[in-house]
N, C-alpha and C positions, 0 to 999 in steps of 0.2 A: 847075642842078638835076641831081644825079647819077641814074644808072640805078636805084640802090637806092631813092632817094626816090620814084621813079615807081611802084614796086611796093608802097609802104606802104599805100595805100588798098585794094589788092587783098588784101594780107595781113590787114588789119584786118577786111575783109568776110568772109573765110574763117573767121577766128577767131570772129567774132560768130555766123556761121551754125552752126558746129559747137557753140558754146555753147548756142544756142537749142535745137538738136536734143537734146542731152543733158538739158537742163532739162525738156523735154517728156516725155522717156522716164522721168525720175525723179519726175515729179509723181504718177503712180499709186502710188508707194511712200512717199508722205508728204513729199516734198521741197517746200519747204525746212525744214518743221518737224522732219523726221527727219534729224538730222545724220549718221547712220550710225555706223560704228565710229570710235573716236578714232584720229587719225593719228599722235599722239605718245604714247609710253608714259611715264607719270608715274613716274619713279624716285624712290626715297627720297633724302634729302639725303646719307646716308652712301654709298649706292651711286653717287650722282652724283659725290661727291668722289673716291671710289675710282677711278671710270672716268676722271675727268680726270687723276688722278695717273698711272695706267697709260699714258694717251695721251701724257703729257709726258715719259715715259722715252725714252731713245735706243734704237736697235736694235743688236744684236750683228751686225755686217755680215760676212758670208762670201760666197764666190762658188762657184758650181758650173758647170762643172768648176773645181777649185782652180787658183789662179794658179801658173804655172810659174816658179819662182825657182831656176834652176841656180846652184850654188855651186862645183862642181868641173868639170873637163874631161869626166869620165865622164857627169855629169848634163847637160852641154851637148850631148853627142852622143846619148845614149840617153834623156834626159829625167829630171827629178827624180821621186822617189817622192812621190805626193800625201800630205799630212799633214793631220791634224785640227787645227782652229783652235778649241780650247775656250776657255771663259771662264776667265781667269786667277784663281787663288786666291792671296791675299796673306796669308801666315802671320805672326803676331806673338805675342809673349809679354810679360807684365809681372807685377808683384807683385799687382795688384788683380784681374785677370781670369784669370790662370793661364797655362798653357804651351801650350794646344792651341786657340788662337783664330785665326780667319782671317776675312777679309771679301772680298766680290766686288762688282764693279760691278753695279748693278741695271739690267737691260734689260727691254724689254717682250716680247721673243721668246725668253727663256730658259725651260728646262723643268727640273722637278725630279721625282725619283722619288716616288711616294706614300709616306707615312710608314710604312705597313705593310710595303711592299717594302724600304724602306731599313732598317727595324728587323730584318727577316728576314735581310738580307744581313749585318748587323753581328752579330747574335746567333747565328744558325744556321750561317752560312758563315764566321764569325769573320774578317770583313773590316772592320776597325775604323779603323786609322790608315793602314796601307799599302794604298792604293787602286790600286796598279800593275796588279793583275789586272783591275780594272774599266776602267782606261785601255787596257790591251792588248785587251780585248774590244771596246771601242768602235773602236779603230783597225782591228781585224780586220773588223768589220762594215763600216766605211767603205771598206776596201780591197776587200771583197767586192762592195759596190755599184758601185765603179769598174770592177772586173773584169767584172761582169755587164753593165754598160753598154757596155763595149767589145765584148763578145760579141754584144749586140743590134745594135750598129752594124755589126759584121762580117757578121751574118746579113742585114741590109738590103743591104750591099754585094754579097753573093752573088747577090741577085736581079737585079742589073744586069749581072753577068758571066755571059753565057749559055754561055761556054765551060766553065764549072765546073759540075759536077753536084753540087748541095748534099746529095745523098743517098749520096755515096760517101765513103770514109775519106780524110782525116780530117774533111771538112766535115760529115759526118753528125752528129758530136758537137755541132757548133755548132747545127745544125737541131734536134737533140733537146733542147738546153738552152733554146731560145727558142720553138719552135713550139707547145709545149703551153700556154705562158702566153698566146700569141697566140690560140689556139683558145678558151681560157676567156674571154678578154676579148671576142672576137667574139660570143660568145653573150650578152654583157651590154650592150656598147656598140653602138649602131646606126651604120651607115655614113652619112657625110655626103656627099651628091652622088655616091654610088657609090664613095667613097674610104674605105678601111679606116683608122681612126684608133687602132686598138688599140696599135700600136707606139709611136705618139706619146704616148698615155696611159701606157704602160708606162715609157717613158723619163722622163716627168714625175714619175711616182710614185717611181721610184728616186731621182731628184734630190731630191725632198722628204724622203725618208727619210734620205738621206746628209747633206743640209743640217741636218736636225734633230739628227743626232748631234753636230754642232758646238755646239749650244746646250744640251745636257744638262749639268747641274751635279751633281756628287757632293758631298754635304755630310758624309760620314763624318768624325768620330764623332758628329756631330750629326744630328738629324732636320731635314728641310726646313722644317717648321713652326717651328723654333727661331730662324730668321733674324729679326733685328731691324733695322728700317729706320732708317738714319741718313744724315747728310750729312758727307762728309769732303773735305778739300782734296787732290786728286790732280793732280799736274803743274800746280799753281797754279790749279786750277779746282775749284769746289765741285760735287761729284757725289753722286748718290744711290747708296748702297751697302747691302748686306745683311751684317750682322755676326753671326757665330756665336761666342759666347764663354761663359765660365764653365763650369759642370759640365754635360756632356751628359746629357740626361734618360735615355738608354738605360743609362748607367752607374749611374743611381739605380734604375731598374726591374729591371735584370738585373746579375749579377755582372760585374765588370770582367775582361777576359781575363787569365788567369794569366800569359801571356807578357809582357804589358805591366806587370803588377805586379812580376814578377821583374826586368824591366828597370829599373823604378824603384828597387827594393831594392838591386840590385848596381851599377848604373852611374849612376843619377840620383837620389841621395837627396834632392836639393833639391826635386824634384817630389813625392816621397813626403812630405816634411815639409810642403810646402804643402797637399797634399790632406788630410793628417791634421789640420792646424790649421784650415783653412778650412771643411771639411765634417765636422767631428767629431760634430756633432749629427744627422747623417743616417743613422747606423748602416750605413755602407758599409765593406766589407772592402778595405783598400788594401794589406795585406801579402800576399805570395805564399802559396800553399797550403802549401808545405813549412814555412815559418816558423810558420804558424798551427798546423799539426800538431805541430811540436816544442813549442810553447807549451802546447798542450792535453795533450801527453804528460807534460810536466814538472808541470803542475798536477794531473793525475790521479795521478802518483806521489806527490806531496806529500800529497794528500788521502788516498791509501791508507795511507801511513805514519802519518798523524795519526789515522785513524779505525779502522784494522783491527788495530793492535797491542793485545793484551789488557792490562788494567790490572795483573793479577797478574804478568805477565812483566816489565812495567816496574818494579814494586816489587821483584821478585827481583833484577833487574839493578842497581837502586840499592843494595840491601842488600849484594850481593856486591861492588859497587864501594866501599862504605864499609869493609868488612872488609879489602879490599886496601889501602886508604889507611892503616888502623890498623897493618898489618904493615910498611908502608914507612916511616912516620914514628915518631919517639920518642913515648912515652906522655905525657911532660910537655907536648909541643907540642899533642897532641890534646886 
């Protein structure tokens, strides 16, 4: 008989005693007739299926701090530059779906911009197909998080080096960059066993923000809500993906950027022909503005000639032309 088996009766007695105490305390409140609040929330079948689907998705795994992968001698000595690890976009084109289609692997921890913000960026800021500006902005924020993390670590190290006065140049700049954040967090976060945890929370918050930048997906020229769930074979494995294809809804609600239409007209007439044939019933302007203006100018000139020349002038011109013909040709031919 083991030592654990000898303590089984004692454990059972303690459990039964505590159970009886709680039952006696609950009897004045109607126990056991009053079951209290339900312990399990009854979700609808659709919400339950959606929750199970999201839980079954894989995670887009990234590490913070980023993994050091030196590729050159310079990076081996001084360290490589940290890089963002975004979700890969796979672009494809075909005759049925068009030329601006792409898909991404569906993860449970990816983020999308709201439709309103995405539409504002595309329409107002004119960032439609070339998202290099957004990518550079994300990388700049990522590098800023890493840089500020190193400044916070340096400020902590200065506390252990009593030979260095953190309020002298150049160390005062490090203190000025970190101390104000620490003072704000100290007024919100309590100390645990007399230990200030504001710096720990600050480093954790910066890590969460930096890691979230890896999971943001830009869906231009589509809106995030246009993604269609599908299953595709990727590397001989069936995976859940989000497909963005056909005509972007922002191109239907708002005019297509003139630079893009000019590119279609001058360099990619195949895309222009596809758009005109596939979406001819949507009343969308696919020609560039200068071509539309030329066509309108020609049609206006033709209509002005047809409607604004007086009838008497036309009859006089015809009469004078007939007299000229009579003078040029012999009488018998006329």
